[in-house]
C-alpha positions in Angstrom: 0.2 0.1 0.1 1.6 3.7 -1.0 2.0 6.6 1.3 -1.0 8.2 -0.4 -3.4 5.0 0.5 -2.2 4.6 3.7 -2.5 8.0 4.9 -6.2 8.4 3.2 -6.8 5.4 5.4 -5.6 6.7 8.3 -7.0 10.1 8.3 -10.3 9.2 7.4 -9.8 6.3 10.3 -9.5 8.9 12.8 -12.4 11.1 11.0 -14.6 7.8 11.7 -13.7 7.0 15.1 -14.4 10.4 16.8 -17.9 11.0 14.8 -18.6 7.3 15.7 -17.4 7.8 19.1 -19.4 11.7 19.4 -22.2 9.8 18.2 -21.9 6.6 20.2 -21.9 8.8 23.1 -24.9 11.2 22.1 -27.6 8.7 20.3 -29.8 6.2 21.5 -30.3 3.0 20.8 -33.2 2.7 18.4 -35.6 -0.4 18.0 -33.3 -2.3 20.4 -30.4 -2.2 18.1 -27.3 -1.7 20.4 -24.9 1.3 18.6 -21.0 -0.6 17.6 -18.6 2.3 19.0 -15.2 1.6 18.9 -13.3 -0.2 21.9 -12.2 3.2 22.8 -11.0 4.2 26.4 -12.3 7.4 27.6 -9.1 9.4 27.4 -9.3 7.9 23.8 -12.6 9.3 23.1 -11.5 13.1 24.6 -8.1 13.1 22.7 -10.2 12.5 19.4 -13.0 15.0 20.2 -10.2 17.3 20.8 -8.3 16.5 17.8 -11.7 16.8 15.2 -12.1 20.1 17.0 -8.6 21.3 16.4 -8.7 20.1 12.6 -11.9 21.9 12.2 -10.9 25.2 13.4 -7.5 25.1 11.4 -7.7 27.6 8.7 -6.9 26.4 5.0 -4.1 28.3 3.1 -6.1 29.5 -0.2 -3.6 27.6 -2.2 -3.5 24.1 0.2 -5.5 21.6 -2.5 -2.8 22.1 -5.2 0.0 22.0 -2.6 -1.6 18.8 -1.2 -2.4 17.2 -4.3 1.5 18.0 -5.3 2.6 16.9 -2.5 0.5 13.8 -2.1 2.1 12.7 -6.1 5.5 13.9 -5.1 5.7 11.5 -2.5 3.8 8.6 -4.2 6.3 9.2 -7.3 8.9 9.1 -4.4 7.5 5.0 -3.9 7.5 6.3 -0.2 6.3 4.0 2.8 4.6 5.3 6.2 4.6 3.5 9.5 0.5 3.3 10.4 -1.0 3.1 13.7 -4.9 2.8 13.5 -6.6 5.0 16.1 -3.2 7.3 16.3 -4.5 10.8 17.8 -4.0 13.6 15.8 -0.4 14.6 17.9 0.5 10.7 17.0 0.0 10.6 13.0 1.6 13.9 12.9 4.8 12.3 14.7 4.5 9.2 12.4 4.5 11.3 9.4 8.0 12.8 10.9 9.4 9.8 11.0 9.1 8.6 7.6 12.0 8.8 5.9 12.3 11.4 2.9 9.3 13.0 4.0 10.3 16.1 5.4 12.3 17.4 2.0 9.2 16.7 0.2 6.8 18.6 2.3 9.8 21.5 2.4 9.1 21.7 -1.3 5.6 22.1 -1.4 5.9 24.6 1.8 4.3 22.2 4.1 5.7 21.0 7.2 4.4 17.1 8.7 1.6 19.2 11.1 0.8 21.1 8.0 0.3 18.2 5.8 -1.8 16.2 8.4 -4.2 19.3 9.8 -4.8 20.2 5.9 -5.5 16.9 4.7 -7.9 16.2 7.9 -9.7 19.2 7.7 -10.3 19.0 4.4 -11.4 15.7 4.5 -14.1 16.6 7.6 -14.7 19.7 6.4 -15.7 18.4 3.1 -18.0 15.9 4.6 -19.9 18.6 6.8 -20.1 21.1 4.5 -23.1 20.3 2.8 -25.0 19.0 5.5 -27.2 21.5 6.2 -27.9 23.1 10.0 -29.7 21.1 12.2 -30.0 18.0 9.8 -27.5 16.3 11.3 -28.3 16.7 15.1 -26.6 18.0 18.1 -23.1 15.8 17.7 -22.9 17.0 14.0 -20.0 20.3 14.0 -20.6 23.4 11.8 -17.0 23.6 9.7 -15.3 26.8 9.8 -17.2 28.9 6.7 -13.8 30.4 5.8 -12.4 26.4 4.9 -16.1 25.4 3.3 -15.4 28.9 1.1 -11.7 27.3 0.3 -13.3 23.9 -1.1 -15.9 25.5 -2.8 -14.3 27.9 -4.7 -11.7 25.5 -6.0 -13.7 22.8 -7.2 -11.5 21.3 -9.8 -8.7 21.5 -7.2 -10.7 19.5 -4.9 -11.3 17.4 -7.7 -7.9 16.1 -8.3 -7.2 15.7 -4.7 -10.0 13.5 -4.2 -8.8 12.0 -6.8 -5.3 11.2 -5.6 -6.5 10.1 -2.6 -9.1 8.1 -3.5 -7.6 6.2 -6.3 -4.1 6.4 -5.8 -3.8 7.6 -9.4 0.1 8.3 -10.6 1.4 11.3 -11.2 0.5 13.7 -13.8 -3.3 11.7 -13.8 -6.4 13.7 -13.3 -9.3 12.0 -11.5 -12.7 13.6 -11.3 -15.3 13.2 -8.1 -18.8 11.6 -9.2 
């Protein structure tokens, strides 16, 4: 599995765990069904909720989408493989990226640190998944994304599609994928 696929899997897994843990805490079982929340300690839930809040309040740079796409393509072209740790906190994910040999130079070449890279990817992912939910439609456990970050994504649909294509399809450098 390449770096791009692992990063999107780990970051997506964190978003799902945080959302699942938050939902499990605030939603009562329906029709006798028992919700299946991840087996997380109270400390892990708090840490992941704090990570989600930090990500949702992270300010995306106006040019972040093409920089993330170019960064991910460069990492893929370098055939770099990361360590993975499912259920990692935001800080642990950043530390894992920092430890990957060769990534620091690629990140710097695109004006990013490991923190910028992870926070931006998470922010784009969470904002993108939340921005089309009308207020009040998702229940009280659905956070509201930062309006400036929503604007960055909505004002750059082609760049967002290309980034999503790289993350979804692990597209080779130079290719373009469409979001459907």
